C-alpha positions in Angstrom: -9.7 26.7 0.3 -6.9 27.8 -2.6 -6.1 23.9 -2.6 -10.0 23.4 -3.7 -9.5 26.1 -6.2 -6.9 24.3 -7.7 -8.3 21.2 -7.7 -11.7 22.6 -9.2 -9.3 24.5 -11.8 -7.6 21.5 -12.5 -10.8 19.4 -13.2 -12.3 21.7 -15.3 -8.9 22.2 -17.5 -9.1 18.4 -17.9 -12.7 18.1 -19.0 -12.1 21.2 -21.5 -9.3 19.7 -22.9 -11.0 16.4 -22.8 -14.1 17.8 -24.6 -11.8 19.6 -26.9 -10.4 16.5 -28.3 -13.1 14.7 -29.0 -14.7 18.0 -30.6 -11.8 18.3 -32.5 -11.9 14.7 -33.7 -15.7 15.4 -35.0 -14.7 18.1 -36.7 -12.2 16.4 -38.7 -14.1 13.6 -39.4 -17.0 16.2 -41.0 -14.1 18.3 -43.3 -13.0 14.5 -44.7 -16.5 13.5 -45.2 -17.3 17.1 -46.9 -14.4 16.6 -49.1 -14.9 13.2 -50.3 -18.7 14.2 -51.0 -17.3 16.6 -53.2 -20.0 19.3 -51.5 -19.9 22.9 -51.6 -20.7 23.7 -48.1 -18.1 26.0 -46.5 -15.9 23.9 -44.0 -14.9 26.4 -41.7 -19.0 27.3 -40.4 -19.0 23.3 -41.0 -16.0 22.9 -38.4 -17.1 25.5 -35.5 -20.6 23.7 -35.8 -19.4 20.3 -34.8 -17.3 21.8 -31.8 -20.0 23.8 -30.5 -21.7 20.6 -30.0 -19.1 19.0 -28.1 -18.2 22.4 -26.1 -21.7 22.4 -24.9 -21.8 19.1 -23.4 -18.5 20.6 -22.1 -20.0 23.5 -19.7 -22.6 20.6 -19.1 -20.2 18.0 -17.5 -19.5 19.3 -14.4 -23.4 19.7 -13.7 -23.6 16.0 -14.8 -20.8 15.1 -12.2 -22.2 17.0 -9.3 -25.8 14.8 -10.1 -23.5 11.9 -10.1 -21.7 12.8 -6.9 -25.1 13.4 -5.3 -26.7 9.9 -6.4 -23.9 7.5 -7.0 -24.3 4.3 -8.8 -23.4 2.5 -5.5 -24.3 1.7 -2.0 -27.8 0.4 -1.0 -29.8 2.8 -2.7 -28.6 2.0 -6.2 -31.8 1.3 -7.8 -33.6 4.8 -6.7 -30.1 6.6 -8.3 -30.5 4.8 -10.9 -34.2 6.1 -11.7 -33.2 9.4 -10.6 -30.5 9.2 -13.1 -33.1 8.1 -15.8 -35.3 11.2 -15.3 -32.2 13.6 -15.2 -30.5 12.3 -18.4 -33.3 13.4 -20.4 -33.5 16.8 -19.0 -30.2 17.7 -19.7 -30.5 16.2 -22.9 -32.5 18.3 -23.5 -31.3 21.6 -22.4 -27.6 20.1 -24.8 -29.9 20.2 -27.6 -31.3 23.6 -26.8 -28.6 25.5 -25.7 -26.7 23.8 -29.0 -29.0 24.9 -31.4 -29.0 28.5 -30.2 -25.3 28.8 -30.2 -24.8 27.7 -33.9 -28.2 30.2 -35.3 -26.0 32.7 -33.7 -22.4 31.7 -34.7 -24.4 31.6 -38.2 -26.1 34.9 -38.2 -23.5 37.0 -35.9 -19.9 35.6 -36.7 -20.0 33.9 -40.0 -23.0 36.3 -41.1 -23.7 33.9 -43.5 -26.7 33.7 -45.9 -26.2 30.1 -47.5 -29.0 28.6 -47.7 -27.9 25.0 -47.6 -25.5 25.8 -44.7 -28.9 26.9 -42.7 -30.7 24.0 -43.3 -27.8 22.0 -41.2 -29.5 23.6 -38.0 -33.1 22.2 -37.4 -35.7 23.8 -36.2 -35.6 23.9 -31.8 -38.5 21.5 -31.4 -36.9 19.2 -33.7 -33.6 20.0 -32.8 -34.6 19.1 -29.0 -36.6 15.7 -29.9 -33.7 13.9 -32.4 -30.7 15.2 -30.4 -32.0 14.8 -27.1 -31.1 10.7 -27.5 -27.9 11.4 -28.2 -27.9 13.3 -24.9 -29.0 10.9 -23.3 -26.6 8.5 -24.4 -23.8 10.8 -23.6 -25.2 11.7 -20.1 -24.7 8.2 -19.2 -21.4 8.2 -20.8 -20.4 10.9 -18.3 -21.8 9.4 -15.3 -20.1 5.8 -16.1 -17.0 7.5 -16.4 -17.2 9.6 -13.5 -18.5 6.5 -11.8 -15.6 4.2 -13.0 -12.8 7.3 -11.6 -14.1 7.6 -8.7 -14.2 3.7 -8.0 -10.4 3.6 -8.9 -9.6 6.4 -6.6 -11.3 4.8 -4.1 -9.6 1.7 -4.1 -6.1 3.4 -4.6 -6.8 5.4 -1.6 -7.8 2.4 0.4 -4.8 0.5 -0.6 -3.0 3.4 0.5 -4.6 3.4 4.2 -4.1 0.4 4.0 -0.6 0.5 3.5 0.1 3.1 6.1 -2.0 1.1 8.6 0.1 -2.1 8.0 3.5 0.7 8.5 2.4 1.7 11.7 1.6 -1.9 12.9 4.8 -3.0 12.2 6.5 -0.5 13.7 3.9 -0.7 16.9 5.4 -4.8 16.8 8.6 -3.4 16.7 8.5 -0.2 19.2 6.7 -3.0 21.7 9.2 -5.8 21.1 12.0 -3.3 22.2 10.0 -2.1 25.5 9.6 -5.4 26.4 13.3 -5.7 25.8 14.9 -3.1 28.0 13.4 -3.8 31.3 14.4 -7.9 31.1 17.8 -7.2 29.9 17.9 -4.3 32.7 16.7 -6.5 35.6 18.6 -9.2 34.9 21.7 -7.5 33.9 22.1 -4.8 36.7 21.3 -7.9 39.3 24.2 -9.9 37.8 26.6 -6.5 38.1 25.7 -6.0 41.3 27.1 -9.5 41.9 30.2 -9.2 40.0 30.9 -5.7 41.7 31.3 -7.7 44.9 33.3 -10.7 43.2 34.9 -9.3 39.9 35.2 -5.6 39.3 36.6 -6.3 35.9 34.4 -8.9 34.9 31.3 -6.4 35.8 33.0 -3.7 33.6 32.7 -5.5 31.2 29.2 -6.4 31.2 28.3 -2.8 31.9 29.4 -1.8 28.9 28.0 -5.2 27.1 24.9 -3.9 28.4 25.1 -0.2 27.0 26.1 -1.4 23.8 23.1 -3.6 23.4 20.5 -0.9 24.6 22.0 1.4 22.1 21.8 -1.1 19.7 17.6 -1.4 20.3 16.8 2.3 20.7 19.2 2.7 17.6 17.1 0.0 15.7 14.3 2.0 13.1 14.6 -0.5 9.8 12.2 -3.2 10.0 14.5 -5.2 7.8 18.5 -5.5 8.4 21.5 -7.4 7.3 21.5 -11.0 9.2 24.8 -9.7 10.3 23.8 -6.9 12.1 21.2 -9.3 13.9 23.2 -11.6 14.8 25.9 -8.8 16.0 23.2 -7.8 18.2 22.2 -11.5 19.6 26.1 -12.2 20.4 25.6 -9.4 22.6 23.0 -10.5 24.0 24.2 -13.7 24.7 27.5 -12.3 26.4 25.5 -10.8 29.2 23.2 -14.4 29.3 26.9 -16.0 29.8 27.3 -13.9 31.9 24.9 -15.0 34.2 24.8 -19.0 33.3 28.6 -19.2 33.1 29.8 -22.3 32.0 26.0 -23.6 32.0 25.3 -21.9 28.3 27.4 -23.0 25.5 26.7 -21.3 22.3 27.3 -22.0 18.5 26.5 -20.3 15.6 26.2 -22.0 11.7 25.6 -19.7 8.6 26.1 -20.7 5.6 28.2 -18.8 3.5 27.1 -16.2 1.8 24.3 -15.6 4.1 25.2 -12.7 5.9 24.2 -9.6 3.5 20.6 -11.7 4.2 17.4 -9.4 4.8 16.1 -10.8 7.6 13.4 -8.9 10.4 15.3 -6.7 13.0 15.1 -8.2 16.2 13.4 -11.5 15.2 16.2 -13.7 16.2 16.4 -12.6 20.0 13.1 -13.7 21.1 13.9 -17.1 20.0 17.4 -17.1 21.7 15.4 -16.3 24.8 12.4 -18.4 24.6 15.5 -21.5 24.5 17.2 -19.7 27.8 14.1 -19.3 29.7 12.3 -22.8 28.6 15.7 -24.5 28.0 18.7 -23.8 29.7 16.8 -22.1 33.3 15.0 -24.9 33.2 17.8 -28.0 34.0 21.1 -27.4 36.3 23.8 -28.7 34.3 25.7 -27.3 31.6 23.1 -26.9 28.0 23.7 -25.6 24.4 22.0 -23.2 22.3 22.7 -23.5 18.1 21.3 -21.1 15.8 21.7 -22.3 12.2 21.3 -20.4 8.9 21.0 -21.9 5.5 19.3 -21.5 2.1 16.7 -23.9 1.1 16.2 -23.0 -2.1 14.8 -19.5 -2.8 13.9 -19.2 1.0 16.1 -18.4 4.3 15.9 -20.6 7.2 16.9 -19.6 10.5 16.5 -22.4 13.4 17.7 -21.5 16.9 18.1 -25.2 19.2 18.4 -26.4 22.9 19.2 -29.5 24.4 16.4 -28.9 27.4 13.0 -30.7 27.8 11.2 -29.7 24.7 7.6 -28.0 24.9 4.8 -30.0 25.8 2.6 -28.9 23.0 2.4 -27.2 19.9 3.0 -23.8 19.9 -0.3 -21.8 19.3 0.4 -17.7 19.1 -0.8 -16.9 22.8 1.6 -19.4 24.5 4.0 -16.1 25.0 4.2 -12.1 24.0 7.6 -12.6 22.3 7.0 -15.5 20.0 3.3 -14.3 19.1 5.1 -11.2 18.2 7.7 -13.1 16.0 4.8 -15.4 13.9 2.7 -11.3 14.4 5.8 -9.4 12.5 6.4 -12.4 9.8 2.6 -12.2 8.7 2.6 -8.6 8.6 6.3 -8.1 6.7 5.7 -11.4 4.5 2.2 -12.5 4.3 2.1 -16.4 3.4 5.8 -16.2 2.1 7.0 -16.6 5.5 6.4 -19.8 8.4 7.5 -20.3 12.1 7.5 -23.8 13.7 8.5 -24.2 17.2 8.6 -27.9 17.7 10.4 -30.8 19.6 13.5 -31.7 17.8 14.2 -35.6 17.4 17.5 -35.8 19.4 15.8 -33.9 22.4 14.8 -30.5 23.2 13.5 -27.8 21.1 13.5 -25.9 18.1 12.6 -22.5 16.7 12.5 -22.3 13.0 12.0 -19.1 10.9 11.3 -19.7 6.6 11.2 -16.4 4.9 11.9 -15.2 1.3 15.7 -14.6 0.9 17.0 -11.9 -0.4 20.7 -10.8 -0.6 22.0 -7.1 0.1 23.4 -6.4 -3.5 27.2 -4.8 -2.9 27.7 -2.1 -4.9 31.2 -0.2 -5.6 
């Protein structure tokens, strides 16, 4: 309730200040016109009458806004609401004219106590005032309704964009958490199995593998940012490859080629590891002989290209998002973070094997001293 009172008070203050500005503007115009015509009418009462006209509208504006809120100029009932406003506008105009006439008479009679006949002639009789000034009131009524509707549309648009941004952030967060939840069981199962085997053959190697696994899981759990530098992303991938190389021994060879200066480029967190995992699963594991995975990063104009290649049997068909959870996650996160500015391709390499290519906007971290 306290917040509602503050909001209503702020709205009334804005309405009052707005009409005050309009009233002062017209009062100044009236005084300038009197001076240019060389009239004998007293300036203060004339300016006060002008201010009364607009302050009455300040009193009626909350009522007009309430009517505009009840019958908005939108939705399926638009025509019906226009008809309602067409009926309300002359009523509000007449109320304004009558109220303004009454207050102006009271102002001259009880505040200024003037007997100036010329000044009294500026205030028409009540029936005449209602008849003529109601037309002005109708126009001002529709101006208030139009302004309120425009502000309402703007606020609704901003609120919609804010909610969309919040939902987008939540979706990106859920995608990242989903990826991490897929990563942990997969690594734990394979890595613990490898550690169990090594414990009987090479305790030191098993200990190293266990430490690498712990580092990897800690890095994955600590990831909170949607974007990190390429250097940190490749550090995570190298930890992953250390574990996989322990499993595959000499069957897995890895090369990493990053063009100079791109280590500080921003990339989505955990975006390269699923590509490497896909190459190991479908390229290295599918063959009995040794295989190679190459990670290449280079700049193409204003874009960053990340390519993960293997020399396995290749893919039998063009990639579709349903082909794998990990790759689907890659496509989805790229779309959420960059829209149409990013792209992903999974194709057969010209020399055999498979190529997974990510293209995204190049943004470099600015290093400050």
